[in-house]
FIFISE-645082 format. One record per residue (C-alpha): x, y, z. Coordinates in Angstrom, 3 decimals, padded with zeros to 6 digits. Layout:
+----------+----------+----------+
!       px !       py !       pz !
+----------+----------+----------+
!        X !        Y !        Z !
...
+----------+----------+----------+
//
This chain:
+----------+----------+----------+
!       px !       py !       pz !
+----------+----------+----------+
!  104.783 ! -030.603 ! -145.606 !
!  104.114 ! -034.288 ! -145.179 !
!  102.395 ! -035.960 ! -148.103 !
!  098.913 ! -037.295 ! -147.353 !
!  098.264 ! -040.569 ! -149.105 !
!  094.624 ! -041.376 ! -149.643 !
!  093.733 ! -045.029 ! -149.809 !
!  091.010 ! -046.202 ! -152.142 !
!  088.043 ! -047.628 ! -150.225 !
!  087.058 ! -050.870 ! -151.905 !
!  083.445 ! -052.099 ! -151.842 !
!  082.699 ! -054.844 ! -149.348 !
!  082.302 ! -058.359 ! -150.736 !
!  079.260 ! -060.400 ! -149.714 !
!  081.479 ! -063.351 ! -148.767 !
!  083.318 ! -061.098 ! -146.300 !
!  080.109 ! -060.680 ! -144.321 !
!  079.781 ! -063.166 ! -141.491 !
!  077.413 ! -066.099 ! -141.970 !
!  075.224 ! -064.984 ! -139.009 !
!  074.891 ! -061.543 ! -140.627 !
!  073.737 ! -063.040 ! -143.935 !
!  071.412 ! -065.536 ! -142.244 !
!  069.886 ! -062.682 ! -140.242 !
!  069.189 ! -060.885 ! -143.525 !
!  067.597 ! -064.067 ! -144.906 !
!  065.412 ! -064.398 ! -141.799 !
!  064.309 ! -060.782 ! -142.215 !
!  063.432 ! -061.384 ! -145.873 !
!  061.461 ! -064.503 ! -144.904 !
!  059.542 ! -062.518 ! -142.293 !
!  058.785 ! -059.744 ! -144.778 !
!  057.649 ! -062.416 ! -147.228 !
!  055.244 ! -063.879 ! -144.672 !
!  053.404 ! -060.563 ! -144.383 !
!  053.509 ! -060.071 ! -148.151 !
!  051.891 ! -063.485 ! -148.650 !
!  049.345 ! -062.720 ! -145.935 !
!  048.378 ! -059.478 ! -147.715 !
!  048.224 ! -061.126 ! -151.150 !
!  046.076 ! -064.084 ! -150.128 !
!  043.423 ! -062.062 ! -148.306 !
!  041.834 ! -061.554 ! -151.737 !
!  040.990 ! -065.276 ! -151.835 !
!  040.576 ! -066.221 ! -148.177 !
!  038.352 ! -063.234 ! -147.365 !
!  036.539 ! -063.062 ! -150.716 !
!  033.104 ! -064.230 ! -149.481 !
!  033.200 ! -061.793 ! -146.552 !
!  034.324 ! -058.873 ! -148.715 !
!  031.558 ! -059.726 ! -151.197 !
!  028.912 ! -059.904 ! -148.483 !
!  030.097 ! -056.681 ! -146.836 !
!  030.027 ! -054.685 ! -150.105 !
!  027.150 ! -056.622 ! -151.731 !
!  029.289 ! -057.698 ! -154.681 !
!  028.175 ! -060.089 ! -157.385 !
!  030.238 ! -063.215 ! -158.032 !
!  031.726 ! -061.583 ! -161.117 !
!  032.677 ! -058.467 ! -159.164 !
!  034.181 ! -060.556 ! -156.357 !
!  036.223 ! -062.546 ! -158.855 !
!  037.459 ! -059.380 ! -160.552 !
!  039.259 ! -058.344 ! -157.360 !
!  041.921 ! -060.987 ! -158.042 !
!  042.263 ! -059.797 ! -161.649 !
!  042.817 ! -056.223 ! -160.441 !
!  045.399 ! -057.390 ! -157.908 !
!  047.196 ! -059.535 ! -160.506 !
!  047.297 ! -056.617 ! -162.946 !
!  048.807 ! -054.440 ! -160.255 !
!  051.362 ! -057.166 ! -159.498 !
!  052.450 ! -057.267 ! -163.134 !
!  052.928 ! -053.498 ! -163.241 !
!  054.708 ! -053.455 ! -159.877 !
!  057.097 ! -056.242 ! -160.861 !
!  058.119 ! -054.432 ! -164.050 !
!  058.396 ! -050.937 ! -162.550 !
!  059.773 ! -051.620 ! -159.083 !
!  062.125 ! -054.358 ! -160.216 !
!  063.884 ! -051.740 ! -162.347 !
!  063.789 ! -049.108 ! -159.611 !
!  065.350 ! -051.613 ! -157.210 !
!  068.231 ! -052.274 ! -159.595 !
!  068.815 ! -048.567 ! -160.134 !
!  068.317 ! -047.120 ! -156.641 !
!  069.047 ! -050.059 ! -154.361 !
!  067.132 ! -053.230 ! -153.492 !
!  067.163 ! -052.618 ! -149.756 !
!  065.684 ! -049.164 ! -150.314 !
!  063.041 ! -050.630 ! -152.604 !
!  062.239 ! -053.339 ! -150.057 !
!  061.489 ! -050.736 ! -147.387 !
!  059.222 ! -048.749 ! -149.703 !
!  057.331 ! -051.852 ! -150.800 !
!  056.833 ! -053.093 ! -147.220 !
!  055.381 ! -049.727 ! -146.208 !
!  053.273 ! -049.753 ! -149.374 !
!  051.635 ! -053.154 ! -149.076 !
!  051.190 ! -052.808 ! -145.310 !
!  049.464 ! -049.450 ! -145.686 !
!  047.248 ! -050.601 ! -148.563 !
!  046.194 ! -053.683 ! -146.620 !
!  045.072 ! -051.486 ! -143.712 !
!  043.244 ! -049.158 ! -146.097 !
!  041.084 ! -052.139 ! -146.989 !
!  039.257 ! -051.581 ! -143.697 !
!  037.865 ! -048.305 ! -144.995 !
!  036.568 ! -049.212 ! -148.457 !
!  032.801 ! -048.966 ! -148.890 !
!  032.113 ! -049.558 ! -152.593 !
!  033.121 ! -051.747 ! -155.513 !
!  035.208 ! -049.054 ! -157.265 !
!  037.075 ! -048.390 ! -154.009 !
!  037.894 ! -052.052 ! -153.323 !
!  038.932 ! -052.487 ! -156.960 !
!  041.349 ! -049.551 ! -156.712 !
!  042.629 ! -050.734 ! -153.341 !
!  043.377 ! -054.226 ! -154.706 !
!  045.048 ! -052.817 ! -157.819 !
!  047.487 ! -050.697 ! -155.794 !
!  047.983 ! -053.462 ! -153.217 !
!  048.927 ! -055.746 ! -156.117 !
!  051.400 ! -053.139 ! -157.343 !
!  053.366 ! -053.343 ! -154.101 !
!  052.985 ! -057.076 ! -153.400 !
!  054.001 ! -057.940 ! -156.963 !
!  057.313 ! -056.195 ! -156.307 !
!  058.342 ! -058.460 ! -153.441 !
!  059.483 ! -061.418 ! -155.544 !
!  062.020 ! -059.597 ! -157.774 !
!  063.338 ! -057.468 ! -154.920 !
!  063.744 ! -060.416 ! -152.540 !
!  065.453 ! -062.542 ! -155.193 !
!  067.808 ! -059.693 ! -156.039 !
!  068.880 ! -059.377 ! -152.407 !
!  069.429 ! -063.029 ! -151.492 !
!  071.074 ! -063.849 ! -154.835 !
!  073.745 ! -061.305 ! -153.959 !
!  074.298 ! -062.607 ! -150.423 !
!  074.708 ! -066.352 ! -151.002 !
!  076.795 ! -068.570 ! -153.249 !
!  075.349 ! -070.097 ! -156.415 !
!  075.587 ! -073.596 ! -154.961 !
!  073.120 ! -072.906 ! -152.131 !
!  070.696 ! -070.404 ! -153.665 !
!  068.146 ! -073.098 ! -154.479 !
!  067.784 ! -073.966 ! -150.809 !
!  067.773 ! -070.302 ! -149.866 !
!  064.874 ! -069.827 ! -152.294 !
!  063.115 ! -072.766 ! -150.612 !
!  063.197 ! -070.897 ! -147.306 !
!  061.473 ! -067.919 ! -148.922 !
!  058.872 ! -070.130 ! -150.620 !
!  058.261 ! -071.964 ! -147.352 !
!  057.578 ! -068.679 ! -145.589 !
!  054.963 ! -067.872 ! -148.220 !
!  053.118 ! -071.141 ! -147.614 !
!  053.445 ! -070.621 ! -143.862 !
!  051.660 ! -067.302 ! -144.224 !
!  048.717 ! -068.989 ! -145.965 !
!  048.453 ! -071.450 ! -143.082 !
!  048.628 ! -068.659 ! -140.510 !
!  045.959 ! -066.693 ! -142.358 !
!  043.704 ! -069.750 ! -142.388 !
!  044.203 ! -070.371 ! -138.670 !
!  043.699 ! -066.703 ! -137.809 !
!  040.545 ! -066.535 ! -139.936 !
!  039.061 ! -069.551 ! -138.181 !
!  039.864 ! -068.045 ! -134.775 !
!  038.312 ! -064.703 ! -135.744 !
!  035.085 ! -066.228 ! -137.032 !
!  034.776 ! -068.759 ! -134.190 !
!  034.854 ! -065.886 ! -131.708 !
!  032.424 ! -063.747 ! -133.684 !
!  034.983 ! -060.979 ! -134.191 !
!  035.159 ! -058.534 ! -137.098 !
!  037.125 ! -060.013 ! -140.029 !
!  038.592 ! -056.573 ! -140.737 !
!  040.991 ! -057.256 ! -137.848 !
!  042.926 ! -059.473 ! -140.255 !
!  043.677 ! -056.421 ! -142.409 !
!  045.221 ! -054.464 ! -139.534 !
!  048.122 ! -056.933 ! -139.635 !
!  049.426 ! -054.580 ! -142.331 !
!  050.762 ! -052.358 ! -139.546 !
!  053.459 ! -054.934 ! -138.756 !
!  055.430 ! -054.744 ! -142.039 !
!  055.207 ! -050.938 ! -141.927 !
!  056.977 ! -050.926 ! -138.551 !
!  059.251 ! -053.819 ! -139.534 !
!  060.534 ! -051.878 ! -142.547 !
!  062.357 ! -049.504 ! -140.190 !
!  064.690 ! -052.341 ! -139.170 !
!  065.863 ! -053.076 ! -142.723 !
!  068.960 ! -050.796 ! -142.584 !
!  070.058 ! -052.565 ! -139.394 !
!  069.660 ! -056.123 ! -140.698 !
!  069.874 ! -056.161 ! -144.498 !
!  073.277 ! -055.182 ! -145.972 !
!  073.343 ! -052.222 ! -148.330 !
!  073.449 ! -053.820 ! -151.786 !
!  074.619 ! -050.566 ! -153.360 !
!  077.901 ! -050.831 ! -151.423 !
!  078.280 ! -054.600 ! -151.734 !
!  079.951 ! -056.827 ! -154.324 !
!  077.614 ! -059.810 ! -154.947 !
!  078.775 ! -063.195 ! -153.683 !
!  081.458 ! -064.576 ! -155.962 !
!  081.157 ! -061.658 ! -158.379 !
!  082.874 ! -058.488 ! -159.435 !
!  081.741 ! -054.937 ! -158.665 !
!  078.487 ! -054.358 ! -160.530 !
!  078.179 ! -051.846 ! -163.322 !
!  074.962 ! -049.889 ! -163.356 !
!  072.678 ! -049.539 ! -166.331 !
!  073.748 ! -046.837 ! -168.746 !
!  072.417 ! -043.418 ! -167.824 !
!  069.055 ! -042.723 ! -169.411 !
!  068.503 ! -046.380 ! -170.291 !
!  065.923 ! -048.476 ! -168.524 !
!  067.145 ! -051.792 ! -167.060 !
!  064.339 ! -053.607 ! -168.882 !
!  065.839 ! -052.369 ! -172.141 !
!  068.904 ! -054.534 ! -171.506 !
!  066.714 ! -057.610 ! -171.099 !
!  065.521 ! -057.055 ! -174.661 !
!  068.905 ! -056.174 ! -176.132 !
!  070.121 ! -058.300 ! -179.032 !
!  072.119 ! -060.490 ! -176.650 !
!  069.241 ! -061.360 ! -174.309 !
!  066.065 ! -060.829 ! -176.361 !
!  065.383 ! -064.473 ! -177.285 !
!  066.206 ! -065.661 ! -173.778 !
!  063.867 ! -063.090 ! -172.192 !
!  060.995 ! -064.031 ! -174.491 !
!  061.490 ! -067.752 ! -173.839 !
!  061.585 ! -067.204 ! -170.069 !
!  058.365 ! -065.197 ! -170.238 !
!  056.762 ! -068.076 ! -172.124 !
!  057.892 ! -070.617 ! -169.489 !
!  056.443 ! -068.458 ! -166.723 !
!  053.255 ! -067.796 ! -168.672 !
!  052.642 ! -071.459 ! -169.494 !
!  053.185 ! -072.282 ! -165.827 !
!  050.511 ! -069.803 ! -164.738 !
!  048.122 ! -070.919 ! -167.502 !
!  048.532 ! -074.621 ! -166.689 !
!  048.088 ! -073.932 ! -162.990 !
!  044.820 ! -072.113 ! -163.639 !
!  043.625 ! -074.827 ! -166.043 !
!  044.083 ! -077.602 ! -163.473 !
!  044.326 ! -076.218 ! -159.940 !
!  041.803 ! -073.471 ! -160.654 !
!  039.143 ! -076.082 ! -161.463 !
!  040.237 ! -078.799 ! -159.016 !
!  037.682 ! -078.065 ! -156.286 !
!  034.872 ! -077.751 ! -158.848 !
!  035.913 ! -081.074 ! -160.379 !
!  035.969 ! -082.817 ! -157.000 !
!  032.534 ! -081.502 ! -156.074 !
!  030.659 ! -081.903 ! -159.367 !
!  032.397 ! -084.867 ! -161.001 !
!  033.786 ! -086.924 ! -158.128 !
!  031.009 ! -086.027 ! -155.670 !
!  033.310 ! -085.052 ! -152.792 !
!  031.808 ! -083.363 ! -149.732 !
!  033.020 ! -079.909 ! -148.716 !
!  035.138 ! -081.378 ! -145.914 !
!  036.630 ! -083.986 ! -148.253 !
!  037.506 ! -081.257 ! -150.733 !
!  039.251 ! -079.359 ! -147.928 !
!  041.297 ! -082.442 ! -147.089 !
!  042.326 ! -082.908 ! -150.726 !
!  043.384 ! -079.280 ! -151.073 !
!  045.387 ! -079.606 ! -147.847 !
!  047.238 ! -082.597 ! -149.293 !
!  048.072 ! -080.585 ! -152.411 !
!  049.288 ! -077.648 ! -150.317 !
!  051.400 ! -079.916 ! -148.073 !
!  053.038 ! -081.366 ! -151.159 !
!  054.076 ! -077.898 ! -152.310 !
!  055.662 ! -077.091 ! -148.945 !
!  057.784 ! -080.246 ! -148.909 !
!  058.427 ! -080.168 ! -152.643 !
!  059.903 ! -076.680 ! -152.445 !
!  062.763 ! -077.869 ! -150.250 !
!  063.313 ! -080.967 ! -152.402 !
!  063.505 ! -079.069 ! -155.701 !
!  065.706 ! -076.422 ! -154.140 !
!  068.156 ! -079.213 ! -153.294 !
!  067.862 ! -080.684 ! -156.807 !
!  068.578 ! -077.283 ! -158.344 !
!  071.693 ! -076.819 ! -156.206 !
!  072.933 ! -080.370 ! -156.788 !
!  072.174 ! -081.033 ! -160.448 !
!  071.472 ! -077.628 ! -161.959 !
!  068.529 ! -075.265 ! -162.413 !
!  067.302 ! -077.047 ! -165.539 !
!  067.198 ! -080.413 ! -163.768 !
!  064.172 ! -079.230 ! -161.809 !
!  062.196 ! -079.078 ! -165.071 !
!  061.490 ! -082.784 ! -164.567 !
!  058.981 ! -081.640 ! -161.941 !
!  056.722 ! -080.255 ! -164.678 !
!  056.902 ! -083.537 ! -166.622 !
!  055.900 ! -085.515 ! -163.529 !
!  053.099 ! -083.041 ! -162.753 !
!  051.811 ! -083.475 ! -166.312 !
!  051.694 ! -087.250 ! -165.868 !
!  050.027 ! -087.041 ! -162.458 !
!  047.270 ! -084.840 ! -163.912 !
!  046.302 ! -087.686 ! -166.243 !
!  046.314 ! -090.151 ! -163.344 !
!  044.202 ! -087.746 ! -161.282 !
!  041.584 ! -087.373 ! -164.014 !
!  041.381 ! -090.768 ! -165.675 !
!  042.739 ! -093.522 ! -163.418 !
!  040.106 ! -095.563 ! -161.507 !
!  041.483 ! -094.737 ! -158.061 !
!  039.977 ! -094.299 ! -154.610 !
!  039.542 ! -090.969 ! -152.844 !
!  042.521 ! -091.734 ! -150.597 !
!  044.749 ! -092.481 ! -153.594 !
!  043.506 ! -089.349 ! -155.310 !
!  044.758 ! -087.316 ! -152.353 !
!  048.166 ! -088.966 ! -152.627 !
!  048.252 ! -088.001 ! -156.307 !
!  047.258 ! -084.448 ! -155.323 !
!  050.148 ! -084.402 ! -152.861 !
!  052.563 ! -085.476 ! -155.593 !
!  051.185 ! -082.904 ! -158.013 !
!  051.605 ! -080.136 ! -155.432 !
!  055.162 ! -081.265 ! -154.713 !
!  056.062 ! -081.220 ! -158.408 !
!  054.594 ! -077.746 ! -158.927 !
!  057.152 ! -076.443 ! -156.434 !
!  059.971 ! -077.193 ! -158.896 !
!  059.691 ! -073.548 ! -159.984 !
!  061.320 ! -072.576 ! -156.673 !
!  064.669 ! -072.494 ! -158.509 !
!  063.458 ! -069.825 ! -160.914 !
!  064.399 ! -067.021 ! -158.532 !
!  068.127 ! -067.865 ! -158.464 !
!  068.058 ! -068.983 ! -162.108 !
!  066.564 ! -065.734 ! -163.431 !
!  069.016 ! -063.665 ! -161.386 !
!  071.962 ! -065.740 ! -162.656 !
!  071.005 ! -065.576 ! -166.334 !
!  071.657 ! -061.822 ! -166.514 !
!  074.339 ! -059.374 ! -165.300 !
!  074.434 ! -058.706 ! -161.557 !
!  073.086 ! -055.157 ! -161.890 !
!  069.875 ! -056.565 ! -163.419 !
!  069.050 ! -059.167 ! -160.750 !
!  065.713 ! -057.699 ! -159.636 !
!  064.614 ! -056.678 ! -163.132 !
!  065.422 ! -060.188 ! -164.360 !
!  063.546 ! -061.821 ! -161.476 !
!  060.473 ! -059.750 ! -162.375 !
!  060.116 ! -061.924 ! -165.502 !
!  058.445 ! -064.462 ! -163.203 !
!  055.466 ! -062.137 ! -162.824 !
!  055.315 ! -061.217 ! -166.511 !
!  053.758 ! -064.617 ! -167.107 !
!  050.669 ! -063.483 ! -165.223 !
!  049.467 ! -061.969 ! -168.501 !
!  048.760 ! -065.554 ! -169.629 !
!  046.716 ! -066.253 ! -166.496 !
!  044.394 ! -063.323 ! -167.251 !
!  043.000 ! -065.270 ! -170.198 !
!  043.119 ! -068.746 ! -168.652 !
!  039.752 ! -068.618 ! -166.801 !
!  037.932 ! -067.346 ! -169.903 !
!  039.471 ! -069.894 ! -172.274 !
!  039.253 ! -072.887 ! -169.942 !
!  035.721 ! -071.946 ! -168.885 !
!  034.518 ! -072.034 ! -172.470 !
!  036.239 ! -075.375 ! -173.061 !
!  034.669 ! -076.771 ! -169.889 !
!  031.204 ! -075.758 ! -171.050 !
!  031.734 ! -077.339 ! -174.456 !
!  033.717 ! -080.494 ! -173.610 !
!  033.603 ! -080.929 ! -169.829 !
!  035.935 ! -080.225 ! -166.909 !
!  038.186 ! -083.230 ! -167.509 !
!  039.019 ! -082.010 ! -171.017 !
!  039.828 ! -078.542 ! -169.723 !
!  042.053 ! -079.850 ! -166.954 !
!  043.833 ! -082.213 ! -169.353 !
!  045.091 ! -079.179 ! -171.259 !
!  047.225 ! -078.373 ! -168.211 !
!  049.158 ! -081.615 ! -168.733 !
!  050.155 ! -080.599 ! -172.260 !
!  050.992 ! -077.016 ! -171.270 !
!  053.196 ! -078.105 ! -168.340 !
!  055.083 ! -080.399 ! -170.734 !
!  055.618 ! -077.586 ! -173.227 !
!  056.856 ! -075.319 ! -170.424 !
!  059.339 ! -078.007 ! -169.335 !
!  060.686 ! -078.403 ! -172.883 !
!  061.271 ! -074.651 ! -173.190 !
!  062.878 ! -074.639 ! -169.744 !
!  065.333 ! -077.335 ! -170.838 !
!  066.226 ! -075.381 ! -173.991 !
!  067.522 ! -072.416 ! -171.976 !
!  071.049 ! -072.035 ! -170.512 !
!  072.238 ! -073.666 ! -167.295 !
!  073.725 ! -071.302 ! -164.713 !
!  074.970 ! -073.625 ! -161.972 !
!  078.730 ! -074.024 ! -162.196 !
!  079.301 ! -077.715 ! -161.488 !
!  082.853 ! -076.809 ! -160.578 !
!  081.688 ! -074.493 ! -157.803 !
!  083.604 ! -075.610 ! -154.747 !
!  081.602 ! -073.553 ! -152.285 !
!  080.794 ! -075.718 ! -149.301 !
!  077.080 ! -075.726 ! -148.441 !
!  078.065 ! -076.438 ! -144.851 !
!  080.042 ! -073.234 ! -144.850 !
!  076.804 ! -071.433 ! -145.718 !
!  075.003 ! -073.034 ! -142.814 !
!  072.930 ! -075.268 ! -145.100 !
!  072.712 ! -079.074 ! -145.434 !
!  075.381 ! -080.661 ! -147.588 !
!  074.395 ! -082.235 ! -150.871 !
+----------+----------+----------+
//
């Protein structure tokens, strides 16, 4: 009888996938991220209408964000690990169906407990998008271009906020029911069905430039590896960087509109213009810091926090005109976007099989933001808004120092051509 020789089927390498195939996957992730951002930001954009519809107090209306943020923290921890164990593409599909469905369910809530529960579960699914998305694109693209890839994802998030604002204005101008904005959740539910056709199966794929991944030991949670003796200090320090970022953001940006109205005497329209400048800065800054991170290293982007800290002091204490203040706001927003490199950086600091669990560290810092409004509010009452907002300058600086103390992951000897990845050369 003839001998049958069986050949071993080797896993496919990410670099063997065509560039159009990988860019199509990136475009799909960006689209999914747009609807995630839409769902997440309805808690802020639609807050006054939700409050009026359900007759909520200001405290109850504000608690909706806290419930959503708590859900996001839980979702990031739980689903980041599930994605690493059972496949990130699979997890992406589940999460898209989850946040789309929960957004639509918001049309049927009729009481405070119901809206609180709906926002908590919606947060659970939306909070999972960041670690899952990072885990997928970090495996599809080379280290030398991941910063700019992350900028595309961040840009799609800001685009969603703009689209939500435009859609809201159109809805209200025409006297239509604002609940129509929640039915947009049907789109990601349907879109999730296309994931197997567009996004490569990460469970059968060797990450770009890497070796076949080894899964977490049976019976051991992926998060346990993040706190193993080898990574414990690093994980704690990264959580602190993320937490200080969220705290500083709340201390300054969270009070910015109140400061402009009560201290600087800005009109409502002028405040809107100033916030727009800050938002525009973040959009442009994301692409700039993504380039910096790919060119000079992930830690190089920490300078953005130092500049933001300095601009806060200019914003609060320099005798400048309203026009100049808006320019400073633009610069501050641009510098905040330096954290765009955290997605690739977190994924690169740990073994490939922990990419999504590692990226979930970004959302762990939200624990700090839970306490920020309470602490800064008390300081504002005792010492004034300027004093409270000045704290953000110090906290951003501390976050930058911790950031610089952690390892660099960009291999300066990486000869991967950005042009070969379809991205601008550095």
